[in-house]
A tleap script that builds the chain and sets N, CA, C and O, in Angstrom:
source leaprc.protein.ff14SB
mol = sequence {
  NMET THR ARG LYS ALA ALA ALA SER LEU PRO
  ALA TRP ASP ASP GLU ASP THR PRO GLU TRP
  THR ASP ASP GLN LEU ASP ARG ALA GLU LEU
  ALA VAL GLY GLY LYS VAL VAL ARG PRO ALA
  ASN GLY THR LEU THR ARG VAL GLY ARG PRO
  PRO LEU GLY ALA GLN ALA LYS ARG GLN VAL
  THR LEU ARG LEU ASP PRO ASP VAL ILE GLU
  LYS PHE ARG GLU GLY GLY ARG GLY TRP GLN
  GLY ARG VAL ASN ASP ALA LEU ARG LYS ALA
  VAL GLY LEU CSER
}
set mol.1.N position { 155.239 93.429 99.284 }
set mol.1.CA position { 154.114 93.743 100.123 }
set mol.1.C position { 152.877 93.934 99.239 }
set mol.1.O position { 152.928 94.617 98.216 }
set mol.2.N position { 151.771 93.317 99.653 }
set mol.2.CA position { 150.556 93.412 98.839 }
set mol.2.C position { 149.713 94.597 99.281 }
set mol.2.O position { 149.732 95.023 100.436 }
set mol.3.N position { 148.993 95.094 98.329 }
set mol.3.CA position { 148.132 96.230 98.585 }
set mol.3.C position { 146.739 95.763 98.969 }
set mol.3.O position { 146.257 94.762 98.438 }
set mol.4.N position { 146.088 96.463 99.873 }
set mol.4.CA position { 144.706 96.147 100.228 }
set mol.4.C position { 143.788 96.630 99.113 }
set mol.4.O position { 143.965 97.718 98.564 }
set mol.5.N position { 142.811 95.803 98.795 }
set mol.5.CA position { 141.839 96.193 97.775 }
set mol.5.C position { 140.902 97.250 98.352 }
set mol.5.O position { 140.534 97.208 99.526 }
set mol.6.N position { 140.536 98.175 97.516 }
set mol.6.CA position { 139.601 99.215 97.941 }
set mol.6.C position { 138.219 98.601 98.146 }
set mol.6.O position { 137.894 97.570 97.558 }
set mol.7.N position { 137.433 99.229 98.963 }
set mol.7.CA position { 136.070 98.754 99.199 }
set mol.7.C position { 135.317 98.726 97.876 }
set mol.7.O position { 135.418 99.656 97.076 }
set mol.8.N position { 134.563 97.657 97.648 }
set mol.8.CA position { 133.871 97.514 96.373 }
set mol.8.C position { 132.570 98.309 96.316 }
set mol.8.O position { 132.082 98.617 95.229 }
set mol.9.N position { 132.013 98.640 97.455 }
set mol.9.CA position { 130.773 99.404 97.483 }
set mol.9.C position { 131.052 100.825 97.952 }
set mol.9.O position { 131.859 101.033 98.857 }
set mol.10.N position { 130.395 101.798 97.348 }
set mol.10.CA position { 130.586 103.170 97.819 }
set mol.10.C position { 129.956 103.341 99.200 }
set mol.10.O position { 129.060 102.590 99.587 }
set mol.11.N position { 130.431 104.324 99.919 }
set mol.11.CA position { 129.869 104.601 101.243 }
set mol.11.C position { 128.401 104.969 101.095 }
set mol.11.O position { 128.021 105.623 100.124 }
set mol.12.N position { 127.576 104.557 102.047 }
set mol.12.CA position { 126.144 104.835 101.999 }
set mol.12.C position { 125.901 106.312 102.230 }
set mol.12.O position { 126.463 106.907 103.150 }
set mol.13.N position { 125.069 106.896 101.398 }
set mol.13.CA position { 124.750 108.314 101.501 }
set mol.13.C position { 123.268 108.445 101.829 }
set mol.13.O position { 122.416 108.029 101.044 }
set mol.14.N position { 122.963 109.019 102.979 }
set mol.14.CA position { 121.563 109.099 103.410 }
set mol.14.C position { 120.867 110.388 102.978 }
set mol.14.O position { 119.768 110.674 103.453 }
set mol.15.N position { 121.467 111.158 102.108 }
set mol.15.CA position { 120.853 112.419 101.693 }
set mol.15.C position { 119.543 112.201 100.940 }
set mol.15.O position { 118.658 113.055 100.977 }
set mol.16.N position { 119.415 111.059 100.255 }
set mol.16.CA position { 118.198 110.785 99.492 }
set mol.16.C position { 117.125 110.101 100.325 }
set mol.16.O position { 116.009 109.902 99.847 }
set mol.17.N position { 117.438 109.746 101.541 }
set mol.17.CA position { 116.479 109.068 102.398 }
set mol.17.C position { 115.509 110.090 102.978 }
set mol.17.O position { 115.939 111.084 103.563 }
set mol.18.N position { 114.193 109.857 102.824 }
set mol.18.CA position { 113.237 110.825 103.375 }
set mol.18.C position { 113.253 110.809 104.899 }
set mol.18.O position { 113.505 109.779 105.524 }
set mol.19.N position { 112.979 111.962 105.476 }
set mol.19.CA position { 112.904 112.074 106.932 }
set mol.19.C position { 111.649 111.375 107.440 }
set mol.19.O position { 110.604 111.426 106.792 }
set mol.20.N position { 111.745 110.729 108.586 }
set mol.20.CA position { 110.578 110.093 109.203 }
set mol.20.C position { 109.724 111.168 109.856 }
set mol.20.O position { 110.238 112.109 110.461 }
set mol.21.N position { 108.424 111.014 109.726 }
set mol.21.CA position { 107.511 111.939 110.388 }
set mol.21.C position { 107.319 111.491 111.835 }
set mol.21.O position { 107.654 110.361 112.190 }
set mol.22.N position { 106.783 112.377 112.663 }
set mol.22.CA position { 106.498 112.009 114.054 }
set mol.22.C position { 105.506 110.853 114.112 }
set mol.22.O position { 105.612 109.983 114.976 }
set mol.23.N position { 104.543 110.844 113.194 }
set mol.23.CA position { 103.552 109.770 113.154 }
set mol.23.C position { 104.220 108.430 112.851 }
set mol.23.O position { 103.891 107.422 113.475 }
set mol.24.N position { 105.150 108.410 111.906 }
set mol.24.CA position { 105.857 107.173 111.576 }
set mol.24.C position { 106.682 106.686 112.760 }
set mol.24.O position { 106.720 105.489 113.044 }
set mol.25.N position { 107.333 107.597 113.441 }
set mol.25.CA position { 108.132 107.215 114.606 }
set mol.25.C position { 107.252 106.675 115.725 }
set mol.25.O position { 107.637 105.736 116.421 }
set mol.26.N position { 106.066 107.267 115.902 }
set mol.26.CA position { 105.146 106.794 116.939 }
set mol.26.C position { 104.631 105.388 116.648 }
set mol.26.O position { 104.381 104.619 117.577 }
set mol.27.N position { 104.468 105.038 115.359 }
set mol.27.CA position { 103.921 103.734 114.987 }
set mol.27.C position { 104.988 102.657 114.831 }
set mol.27.O position { 104.656 101.472 114.799 }
set mol.28.N position { 106.248 103.034 114.734 }
set mol.28.CA position { 107.313 102.087 114.412 }
set mol.28.C position { 107.612 101.121 115.552 }
set mol.28.O position { 107.443 101.441 116.728 }
set mol.29.N position { 108.063 99.926 115.166 }
set mol.29.CA position { 108.529 98.954 116.155 }
set mol.29.C position { 109.931 99.378 116.585 }
set mol.29.O position { 110.768 99.721 115.751 }
set mol.30.N position { 110.176 99.350 117.879 }
set mol.30.CA position { 111.499 99.693 118.387 }
set mol.30.C position { 112.186 98.429 118.867 }
set mol.30.O position { 111.604 97.635 119.606 }
set mol.31.N position { 113.436 98.249 118.440 }
set mol.31.CA position { 114.206 97.077 118.843 }
set mol.31.C position { 115.615 97.522 119.200 }
set mol.31.O position { 116.185 98.399 118.551 }
set mol.32.N position { 116.164 96.913 120.232 }
set mol.32.CA position { 117.527 97.181 120.654 }
set mol.32.C position { 118.257 95.849 120.694 }
set mol.32.O position { 117.862 94.936 121.420 }
set mol.33.N position { 119.312 95.743 119.918 }
set mol.33.CA position { 120.074 94.502 119.889 }
set mol.33.C position { 119.257 93.308 119.406 }
set mol.33.O position { 119.491 92.181 119.842 }
set mol.34.N position { 118.305 93.546 118.512 }
set mol.34.CA position { 117.478 92.470 117.995 }
set mol.34.C position { 116.297 92.109 118.873 }
set mol.34.O position { 115.476 91.278 118.487 }
set mol.35.N position { 116.192 92.723 120.061 }
set mol.35.CA position { 115.078 92.450 120.966 }
set mol.35.C position { 114.062 93.584 120.861 }
set mol.35.O position { 114.406 94.760 120.981 }
set mol.36.N position { 112.800 93.206 120.634 }
set mol.36.CA position { 111.744 94.206 120.477 }
set mol.36.C position { 111.455 94.853 121.822 }
set mol.36.O position { 111.081 94.177 122.780 }
set mol.37.N position { 111.632 96.169 121.885 }
set mol.37.CA position { 111.365 96.936 123.095 }
set mol.37.C position { 109.913 97.413 123.097 }
set mol.37.O position { 109.252 97.427 124.135 }
set mol.38.N position { 109.432 97.804 121.917 }
set mol.38.CA position { 108.048 98.244 121.773 }
set mol.38.C position { 107.540 97.752 120.424 }
set mol.38.O position { 108.119 98.076 119.387 }
set mol.39.N position { 106.455 96.967 120.432 }
set mol.39.CA position { 105.921 96.495 119.149 }
set mol.39.C position { 105.291 97.643 118.368 }
set mol.39.O position { 104.921 98.671 118.934 }
set mol.40.N position { 105.179 97.451 117.079 }
set mol.40.CA position { 104.557 98.459 116.224 }
set mol.40.C position { 103.079 98.574 116.557 }
set mol.40.O position { 102.441 97.607 116.971 }
set mol.41.N position { 102.553 99.767 116.369 }
set mol.41.CA position { 101.121 99.967 116.570 }
set mol.41.C position { 100.588 100.838 115.444 }
set mol.41.O position { 101.361 101.476 114.730 }
set mol.42.N position { 99.307 100.865 115.290 }
set mol.42.CA position { 98.720 101.660 114.219 }
set mol.42.C position { 98.697 100.897 112.913 }
set mol.42.O position { 98.734 99.666 112.896 }
set mol.43.N position { 98.638 101.625 111.836 }
set mol.43.CA position { 98.515 101.041 110.508 }
set mol.43.C position { 99.885 100.724 109.948 }
set mol.43.O position { 100.778 101.571 109.934 }
set mol.44.N position { 100.039 99.500 109.489 }
set mol.44.CA position { 101.268 99.090 108.831 }
set mol.44.C position { 100.938 98.712 107.394 }
set mol.44.O position { 99.866 98.173 107.120 }
set mol.45.N position { 101.842 98.990 106.492 }
set mol.45.CA position { 101.641 98.611 105.105 }
set mol.45.C position { 102.087 97.174 104.931 }
set mol.45.O position { 103.220 96.825 105.259 }
set mol.46.N position { 101.213 96.355 104.425 }
set mol.46.CA position { 101.514 94.949 104.186 }
set mol.46.C position { 101.719 94.719 102.693 }
set mol.46.O position { 101.090 95.371 101.859 }
set mol.47.N position { 102.595 93.795 102.375 }
set mol.47.CA position { 102.829 93.428 100.995 }
set mol.47.C position { 101.713 92.504 100.546 }
set mol.47.O position { 101.290 91.626 101.298 }
set mol.48.N position { 101.241 92.693 99.340 }
set mol.48.CA position { 100.226 91.800 98.795 }
set mol.48.C position { 98.880 92.464 98.665 }
set mol.48.O position { 98.706 93.647 98.954 }
set mol.49.N position { 97.949 91.674 98.227 }
set mol.49.CA position { 96.595 92.155 97.973 }
set mol.49.C position { 95.812 92.241 99.271 }
set mol.49.O position { 95.893 91.335 100.101 }
set mol.50.N position { 95.055 93.317 99.462 }
set mol.50.CA position { 94.250 93.428 100.682 }
set mol.50.C position { 93.075 92.453 100.641 }
set mol.50.O position { 92.648 92.050 99.559 }
set mol.51.N position { 92.550 92.073 101.794 }
set mol.51.CA position { 91.388 91.182 101.805 }
set mol.51.C position { 90.188 91.870 101.160 }
set mol.51.O position { 89.962 93.063 101.364 }
set mol.52.N position { 89.424 91.111 100.384 }
set mol.52.CA position { 88.305 91.685 99.649 }
set mol.52.C position { 86.960 91.408 100.291 }
set mol.52.O position { 85.973 92.059 99.947 }
set mol.53.N position { 86.893 90.461 101.213 }
set mol.53.CA position { 85.651 90.175 101.915 }
set mol.53.C position { 84.556 89.689 100.991 }
set mol.53.O position { 84.800 88.864 100.111 }
set mol.54.N position { 83.346 90.200 101.188 }
set mol.54.CA position { 82.183 89.746 100.432 }
set mol.54.C position { 82.250 90.177 98.966 }
set mol.54.O position { 81.560 89.597 98.128 }
set mol.55.N position { 83.059 91.174 98.645 }
set mol.55.CA position { 83.145 91.666 97.272 }
set mol.55.C position { 84.124 90.872 96.414 }
set mol.55.O position { 84.315 91.193 95.241 }
set mol.56.N position { 84.743 89.846 96.979 }
set mol.56.CA position { 85.727 89.068 96.231 }
set mol.56.C position { 85.067 88.386 95.038 }
set mol.56.O position { 83.968 87.840 95.144 }
set mol.57.N position { 85.745 88.427 93.923 }
set mol.57.CA position { 85.235 87.763 92.729 }
set mol.57.C position { 85.612 86.288 92.789 }
set mol.57.O position { 86.604 85.913 93.415 }
set mol.58.N position { 84.817 85.468 92.138 }
set mol.58.CA position { 85.078 84.033 92.113 }
set mol.58.C position { 85.706 83.661 90.782 }
set mol.58.O position { 85.339 84.189 89.732 }
set mol.59.N position { 86.653 82.748 90.844 }
set mol.59.CA position { 87.311 82.288 89.634 }
set mol.59.C position { 86.461 81.208 88.978 }
set mol.59.O position { 85.978 80.292 89.643 }
set mol.60.N position { 86.286 81.326 87.663 }
set mol.60.CA position { 85.539 80.332 86.892 }
set mol.60.C position { 86.308 80.017 85.614 }
set mol.60.O position { 87.178 80.778 85.190 }
set mol.61.N position { 85.976 78.897 85.019 }
set mol.61.CA position { 86.507 78.564 83.706 }
set mol.61.C position { 85.384 78.790 82.711 }
set mol.61.O position { 84.281 78.269 82.879 }
set mol.62.N position { 85.662 79.557 81.687 }
set mol.62.CA position { 84.640 79.947 80.731 }
set mol.62.C position { 85.219 79.825 79.329 }
set mol.62.O position { 86.301 80.348 79.058 }
set mol.63.N position { 84.526 79.155 78.455 }
set mol.63.CA position { 84.984 79.022 77.067 }
set mol.63.C position { 84.289 80.081 76.220 }
set mol.63.O position { 83.062 80.158 76.165 }
set mol.64.N position { 85.112 80.896 75.561 }
set mol.64.CA position { 84.595 81.960 74.704 }
set mol.64.C position { 85.173 81.793 73.307 }
set mol.64.O position { 86.239 81.204 73.132 }
set mol.65.N position { 84.464 82.313 72.322 }
set mol.65.CA position { 84.962 82.279 70.949 }
set mol.65.C position { 86.238 83.110 70.854 }
set mol.65.O position { 86.349 84.153 71.498 }
set mol.66.N position { 87.210 82.648 70.045 }
set mol.66.CA position { 88.483 83.376 69.928 }
set mol.66.C position { 88.321 84.831 69.500 }
set mol.66.O position { 89.052 85.696 69.982 }
set mol.67.N position { 87.370 85.116 68.598 }
set mol.67.CA position { 87.209 86.499 68.145 }
set mol.67.C position { 86.677 87.402 69.257 }
set mol.67.O position { 86.984 88.593 69.289 }
set mol.68.N position { 85.884 86.842 70.165 }
set mol.68.CA position { 85.381 87.612 71.307 }
set mol.68.C position { 86.542 87.960 72.239 }
set mol.68.O position { 86.667 89.098 72.693 }
set mol.69.N position { 87.383 86.973 72.515 }
set mol.69.CA position { 88.544 87.201 73.391 }
set mol.69.C position { 89.467 88.248 72.776 }
set mol.69.O position { 89.912 89.165 73.466 }
set mol.70.N position { 89.756 88.116 71.484 }
set mol.70.CA position { 90.651 89.069 70.820 }
set mol.70.C position { 90.089 90.487 70.850 }
set mol.70.O position { 90.836 91.449 71.027 }
set mol.71.N position { 88.785 90.616 70.677 }
set mol.71.CA position { 88.158 91.942 70.710 }
set mol.71.C position { 88.387 92.615 72.064 }
set mol.71.O position { 88.706 93.803 72.123 }
set mol.72.N position { 88.225 91.858 73.151 }
set mol.72.CA position { 88.453 92.427 74.479 }
set mol.72.C position { 89.937 92.669 74.725 }
set mol.72.O position { 90.300 93.671 75.342 }
set mol.73.N position { 90.800 91.774 74.257 }
set mol.73.CA position { 92.245 91.929 74.469 }
set mol.73.C position { 92.825 93.116 73.707 }
set mol.73.O position { 93.861 93.654 74.097 }
set mol.74.N position { 92.171 93.525 72.635 }
set mol.74.CA position { 92.653 94.682 71.870 }
set mol.74.C position { 92.735 95.931 72.744 }
set mol.74.O position { 93.538 96.825 72.478 }
set mol.75.N position { 91.918 95.991 73.768 }
set mol.75.CA position { 91.911 97.141 74.671 }
set mol.75.C position { 93.061 97.156 75.659 }
set mol.75.O position { 93.211 98.117 76.414 }
set mol.76.N position { 93.883 96.102 75.669 }
set mol.76.CA position { 95.041 96.058 76.564 }
set mol.76.C position { 94.703 95.492 77.930 }
set mol.76.O position { 93.750 94.731 78.099 }
set mol.77.N position { 95.519 95.891 78.902 }
set mol.77.CA position { 95.366 95.376 80.263 }
set mol.77.C position { 93.967 95.631 80.796 }
set mol.77.O position { 93.328 96.631 80.468 }
set mol.78.N position { 93.503 94.701 81.630 }
set mol.78.CA position { 92.194 94.849 82.234 }
set mol.78.C position { 91.069 94.291 81.387 }
set mol.78.O position { 89.897 94.570 81.642 }
set mol.79.N position { 91.419 93.504 80.382 }
set mol.79.CA position { 90.384 92.985 79.487 }
set mol.79.C position { 89.415 92.063 80.214 }
set mol.79.O position { 88.236 92.017 79.864 }
set mol.80.N position { 89.891 91.322 81.226 }
set mol.80.CA position { 88.989 90.439 81.968 }
set mol.80.C position { 87.924 91.251 82.701 }
set mol.80.O position { 86.767 90.838 82.783 }
set mol.81.N position { 88.315 92.392 83.225 }
set mol.81.CA position { 87.354 93.267 83.891 }
set mol.81.C position { 86.318 93.808 82.918 }
set mol.81.O position { 85.147 93.965 83.266 }
set mol.82.N position { 86.762 94.094 81.682 }
set mol.82.CA position { 85.816 94.564 80.673 }
set mol.82.C position { 84.839 93.461 80.277 }
set mol.82.O position { 83.674 93.742 79.995 }
set mol.83.N position { 85.300 92.205 80.253 }
set mol.83.CA position { 84.388 91.085 80.003 }
set mol.83.C position { 83.354 91.032 81.120 }
set mol.83.O position { 82.164 90.862 80.854 }
set mol.84.N position { 83.795 91.175 82.367 }
set mol.84.CA position { 82.877 91.170 83.509 }
set mol.84.C position { 81.852 92.303 83.384 }
set mol.84.O position { 80.662 92.097 83.619 }
set mol.85.N position { 82.321 93.495 83.016 }
set mol.85.CA position { 81.407 94.634 82.858 }
set mol.85.C position { 80.376 94.372 81.761 }
set mol.85.O position { 79.199 94.695 81.921 }
set mol.86.N position { 80.823 93.782 80.641 }
set mol.86.CA position { 79.902 93.489 79.536 }
set mol.86.C position { 78.865 92.451 79.956 }
set mol.86.O position { 77.695 92.556 79.589 }
set mol.87.N position { 79.293 91.448 80.726 }
set mol.87.CA position { 78.350 90.431 81.203 }
set mol.87.C position { 77.341 91.039 82.176 }
set mol.87.O position { 76.155 90.716 82.118 }
set mol.88.N position { 77.799 91.908 83.063 }
set mol.88.CA position { 76.884 92.566 84.007 }
set mol.88.C position { 75.839 93.393 83.257 }
set mol.88.O position { 74.657 93.388 83.600 }
set mol.89.N position { 76.299 94.095 82.234 }
set mol.89.CA position { 75.376 94.907 81.440 }
set mol.89.C position { 74.381 94.011 80.690 }
set mol.89.O position { 73.198 94.339 80.597 }
set mol.90.N position { 74.859 92.888 80.160 }
set mol.90.CA position { 74.005 91.983 79.383 }
set mol.90.C position { 72.895 91.355 80.228 }
set mol.90.O position { 71.806 91.087 79.721 }
set mol.91.N position { 73.167 91.122 81.506 }
set mol.91.CA position { 72.148 90.500 82.369 }
set mol.91.C position { 71.391 91.532 83.205 }
set mol.91.O position { 70.580 91.171 84.058 }
set mol.92.N position { 71.656 92.814 82.959 }
set mol.92.CA position { 70.905 93.875 83.625 }
set mol.92.C position { 71.350 94.202 85.036 }
set mol.92.O position { 70.547 94.670 85.842 }
set mol.93.N position { 72.627 93.962 85.353 }
set mol.93.CA position { 73.131 94.283 86.697 }
set mol.93.C position { 73.811 95.647 86.765 }
set mol.93.O position { 74.197 96.089 87.846 }
set mol.94.N position { 73.959 96.310 85.638 }
set mol.94.CA position { 74.546 97.659 85.679 }
set mol.94.C position { 73.979 98.526 84.590 }
set mol.94.O position { 74.355 99.692 84.470 }
savepdb mol mol.pdb
quit
């Protein structure tokens, strides 16, 4: 007689799951059996970057001297933003 293999995954433990607030429950989509009974309302968190509207930056191709690029890259992440800030300062926009 063969033995049944034990379950490979441990039982789910919901102790670490945060409690839903009344506000979250009010905004949540309700579905029963895969059919939406009440659509979600209010603010939902979307994955991805939010729309920037008129403040959106435009992508350009710009050739810079290697030593200039390295100087900005030495500061780590966000070096492109620092280049933008330096250009704004150079043309009197900030």
